[in-house]
Legacy VTK file of the C-alpha trace (Angstrom):
# vtk DataFile Version 3.0
C-alpha trace
ASCII
DATASET POLYDATA
POINTS 298 float
51.657 -49.229 -30.074
52.405 -45.598 -30.317
49.784 -43.049 -32.230
52.672 -41.545 -34.667
53.257 -45.161 -35.967
49.516 -45.554 -36.591
49.467 -42.187 -38.235
52.314 -42.668 -40.444
51.617 -44.533 -43.758
51.807 -48.180 -43.910
55.399 -49.398 -44.822
55.703 -52.665 -47.564
57.634 -55.379 -46.408
61.341 -55.434 -48.026
61.966 -58.071 -50.854
64.788 -60.243 -50.296
67.893 -59.245 -52.108
67.874 -60.774 -55.509
70.618 -63.422 -56.507
72.619 -64.004 -59.250
72.406 -67.192 -61.458
75.573 -68.852 -59.516
73.681 -68.168 -56.071
75.757 -65.024 -55.222
74.041 -61.968 -53.611
73.492 -59.131 -55.975
75.631 -55.805 -54.838
72.911 -53.252 -54.835
73.667 -49.461 -55.371
73.937 -47.047 -52.799
70.437 -45.453 -52.306
69.985 -42.360 -53.539
68.939 -40.671 -50.199
72.154 -42.134 -48.627
74.149 -40.529 -51.500
72.746 -37.291 -50.925
72.998 -37.255 -47.221
69.339 -36.350 -47.025
68.080 -36.072 -43.215
66.222 -39.142 -42.020
62.296 -38.970 -42.850
60.143 -37.729 -39.730
56.652 -38.993 -39.008
53.933 -36.604 -39.189
51.632 -36.564 -36.168
48.481 -34.563 -35.235
50.382 -31.184 -34.445
52.068 -31.332 -38.210
48.564 -32.068 -39.598
47.013 -29.196 -38.067
49.857 -26.767 -39.229
51.625 -26.620 -35.660
54.621 -27.516 -36.866
55.430 -30.395 -33.978
55.534 -33.964 -33.465
52.748 -35.478 -31.440
55.088 -36.148 -28.420
56.212 -32.656 -27.906
54.937 -30.177 -25.067
54.227 -27.394 -27.395
52.014 -29.548 -29.809
49.982 -30.546 -26.542
49.649 -27.031 -25.552
48.541 -25.927 -28.942
46.113 -29.055 -29.117
44.636 -28.245 -25.612
44.082 -24.623 -26.495
42.407 -25.408 -29.673
40.024 -27.705 -28.078
39.251 -25.293 -25.347
38.385 -22.517 -27.672
36.178 -24.473 -29.682
32.739 -22.501 -29.805
29.912 -23.771 -27.744
31.608 -25.110 -25.125
31.335 -24.122 -21.271
32.708 -20.586 -21.672
29.657 -19.626 -23.760
27.315 -21.360 -21.025
29.054 -19.411 -18.352
28.729 -16.168 -20.213
24.676 -16.828 -21.097
24.758 -18.016 -17.011
26.178 -14.388 -15.907
23.841 -12.517 -18.472
20.765 -14.201 -16.898
21.836 -13.769 -13.203
22.449 -10.203 -13.698
19.006 -9.890 -15.533
17.319 -11.609 -12.363
19.278 -9.143 -10.125
17.953 -6.160 -12.267
14.354 -7.537 -11.875
14.628 -8.149 -8.189
16.261 -4.743 -7.483
13.494 -2.907 -9.700
10.921 -4.855 -7.446
12.264 -3.824 -4.474
12.441 -0.165 -5.619
9.221 0.081 -6.299
7.968 -1.671 -3.049
10.411 0.712 -1.034
9.356 3.756 -3.170
6.019 3.326 -1.910
6.338 2.586 1.379
8.417 5.479 1.883
5.761 7.563 0.579
3.382 6.449 3.291
4.931 8.594 6.228
5.961 11.546 3.813
2.903 11.734 1.782
3.027 15.529 2.150
6.453 15.989 1.545
7.290 14.512 -2.074
9.972 17.442 -3.072
11.814 16.323 0.202
11.732 12.721 -0.619
12.991 13.534 -4.254
15.629 15.548 -3.084
16.860 13.138 -0.425
16.807 10.335 -3.313
18.781 12.390 -5.542
21.529 13.092 -3.120
22.328 9.162 -3.012
22.508 9.346 -6.498
24.942 12.138 -7.053
26.916 10.545 -4.290
27.283 7.245 -5.743
27.427 8.436 -9.406
30.353 11.127 -8.683
32.094 8.576 -6.565
32.170 5.730 -9.290
33.153 8.857 -11.863
36.116 9.921 -9.708
37.246 6.335 -9.873
37.002 6.263 -13.360
38.884 9.133 -14.072
41.596 8.423 -12.041
42.028 5.023 -13.892
42.041 6.666 -17.298
38.668 5.308 -18.575
37.243 8.849 -18.331
38.933 11.620 -20.179
39.048 15.331 -19.907
37.727 15.966 -23.155
34.690 13.845 -21.752
34.324 16.165 -19.052
34.910 19.008 -21.238
31.157 17.908 -22.863
28.553 21.222 -23.190
26.653 21.425 -20.038
23.490 22.628 -21.387
22.274 19.182 -22.315
22.913 18.035 -18.780
20.871 20.956 -17.198
17.724 19.731 -19.665
17.950 16.323 -18.564
18.282 17.460 -14.812
15.444 19.746 -15.237
13.021 16.690 -16.905
14.296 14.217 -14.318
13.140 16.741 -11.372
9.897 17.087 -13.075
9.535 13.508 -13.364
10.731 12.466 -9.869
8.534 15.198 -8.188
5.238 14.729 -9.906
5.865 11.011 -9.573
6.143 10.943 -6.126
3.436 13.527 -5.521
1.186 11.039 -7.565
2.262 7.979 -6.004
1.171 9.129 -2.676
-2.037 9.802 -3.695
-2.562 6.488 -5.810
-3.118 2.758 -4.950
-0.158 0.768 -4.935
-1.319 -1.702 -7.941
-1.947 1.273 -10.114
1.676 2.689 -10.030
3.456 -0.089 -12.083
0.485 -0.073 -14.515
0.412 3.449 -15.156
4.283 3.642 -15.097
4.013 1.465 -18.275
2.946 4.439 -20.513
6.833 5.564 -20.300
7.266 2.782 -23.304
4.663 4.628 -25.026
6.245 8.184 -24.506
9.472 6.810 -25.157
8.564 5.547 -28.613
6.760 8.626 -29.393
9.711 11.157 -28.558
12.283 9.237 -30.309
10.631 9.340 -33.341
9.997 13.042 -33.231
13.403 13.808 -31.890
15.802 11.038 -32.821
14.068 10.221 -35.907
13.668 6.623 -35.335
11.732 4.138 -37.158
10.149 1.133 -35.615
8.838 -2.122 -37.018
4.969 -3.094 -37.173
5.344 -5.650 -34.412
6.962 -2.857 -31.937
4.107 -0.377 -32.654
1.585 -3.220 -32.030
2.921 -4.008 -28.769
3.275 -0.157 -27.725
-0.592 0.054 -28.647
-0.856 -2.980 -26.562
0.372 -0.924 -23.322
-1.325 1.922 -24.431
-4.888 -0.159 -24.393
-3.858 -1.520 -20.788
-2.871 1.880 -19.561
-6.430 3.128 -20.562
-8.235 0.033 -19.079
-6.809 0.735 -16.082
-7.451 4.334 -15.800
-11.199 3.849 -17.244
-11.866 1.372 -14.362
-11.438 4.036 -11.766
-14.207 5.734 -13.602
-16.376 2.791 -13.383
-15.745 1.912 -9.781
-13.057 -0.778 -10.680
-10.379 -2.155 -8.139
-7.540 0.179 -9.024
-8.504 3.675 -9.168
-11.950 3.796 -7.906
-12.817 6.897 -5.449
-10.450 8.898 -7.425
-10.708 11.187 -10.290
-8.663 11.663 -13.550
-6.258 14.238 -12.269
-3.660 11.776 -10.298
-3.211 9.038 -13.006
-2.963 11.757 -15.410
-0.083 13.405 -13.414
1.786 9.775 -13.186
1.471 9.647 -16.739
3.073 12.832 -17.082
5.610 11.821 -14.917
6.485 8.961 -17.059
6.507 11.628 -20.062
9.038 13.721 -18.393
11.430 10.460 -17.502
10.856 9.398 -21.087
12.052 13.107 -22.451
15.144 12.779 -20.347
16.132 9.008 -21.379
15.758 10.402 -25.574
17.888 13.459 -24.203
20.608 10.995 -22.689
20.570 8.912 -25.950
21.056 12.194 -28.198
24.066 13.366 -25.609
25.687 9.980 -26.708
25.317 10.535 -30.275
26.313 14.070 -30.274
29.413 13.225 -27.840
30.335 10.621 -30.276
30.545 13.130 -32.819
32.543 15.563 -30.624
34.961 13.131 -29.223
35.675 11.502 -32.677
34.119 8.258 -32.539
34.343 7.787 -29.046
31.062 7.599 -27.088
31.012 9.232 -23.565
31.197 7.217 -20.625
27.586 6.845 -19.056
28.603 8.071 -15.398
29.419 11.579 -16.767
25.731 11.585 -18.380
24.261 10.281 -15.142
26.502 12.150 -12.527
25.987 15.745 -14.268
22.657 14.791 -15.001
21.731 14.071 -11.345
23.914 17.186 -10.176
21.770 19.493 -12.253
18.771 17.483 -10.903
19.353 18.621 -7.513
19.683 22.420 -8.645
16.197 21.969 -10.613
14.385 20.293 -7.565
15.326 22.853 -5.444
13.969 25.531 -8.065
10.894 23.387 -7.828
10.515 23.330 -4.274
11.204 27.300 -4.083
8.456 28.107 -6.519
5.961 25.466 -4.888
6.035 27.034 -1.468
LINES 1 299
298 0 1 2 3 4 5 6 7 8 9 10 11 12 13 14 15 16 17 18 19 20 21 22 23 24 25 26 27 28 29 30 31 32 33 34 35 36 37 38 39 40 41 42 43 44 45 46 47 48 49 50 51 52 53 54 55 56 57 58 59 60 61 62 63 64 65 66 67 68 69 70 71 72 73 74 75 76 77 78 79 80 81 82 83 84 85 86 87 88 89 90 91 92 93 94 95 96 97 98 99 100 101 102 103 104 105 106 107 108 109 110 111 112 113 114 115 116 117 118 119 120 121 122 123 124 125 126 127 128 129 130 131 132 133 134 135 136 137 138 139 140 141 142 143 144 145 146 147 148 149 150 151 152 153 154 155 156 157 158 159 160 161 162 163 164 165 166 167 168 169 170 171 172 173 174 175 176 177 178 179 180 181 182 183 184 185 186 187 188 189 190 191 192 193 194 195 196 197 198 199 200 201 202 203 204 205 206 207 208 209 210 211 212 213 214 215 216 217 218 219 220 221 222 223 224 225 226 227 228 229 230 231 232 233 234 235 236 237 238 239 240 241 242 243 244 245 246 247 248 249 250 251 252 253 254 255 256 257 258 259 260 261 262 263 264 265 266 267 268 269 270 271 272 273 274 275 276 277 278 279 280 281 282 283 284 285 286 287 288 289 290 291 292 293 294 295 296 297
């Protein structure tokens, strides 16, 4: 039986025509629908019930129904999006670990040349960032107004990142491998403090407690060296302090970058600057600042 008949209201059986007393059939008057020449009634299908305006068997109703069913939230589309985010997060963790391992391996043969290694790495950043920036500019994503933002802020970012990379590589060459990621966690502490001082941010109690736990872990790692522990034994406090100072420089650079995004949105009337503008010009000035640091350190 067709579904349309199941959805249509049930029709009552018609009564037999009444008869006169002499047995002759009574002549019924013309029905009102026939007299008014109204169109025949249409069966209401699923599409009409949903407001689609079509019958159940029409292709348009089936297409609309399929689209509506596939657009229900919580289906495979949301699952696929969550899987993509999880895969991107896992790839970020893998690349970060590889970066730390290669960072330490490169410092073994070039222990006495941290500025050269920092300069070489920064050249790689500049090449990649400006290549992507050029592609995005040709595609119309990056505008000339974005490129015309004040460059003094980028110079400050370059200076802070140059100091952070140079001091980080110099201290990493003198520190044992397991202690480097532990001391680098002070980046979170510096970022919280500087964001309060520069951006006026306010943090919840649980965020402050987490920052205090990180601080306690860094202090324990440093104190273990003074007591002959496994991490920083046979080292004085100087090189761990240089590593934490490196984290402070990098945290300050990240806060200035955030300030550039906020200030740029005001200058561009609500449109945020492209991230590759900040990274490209920041890395470009970083090369200049590293050359200055190398010149005055030799």
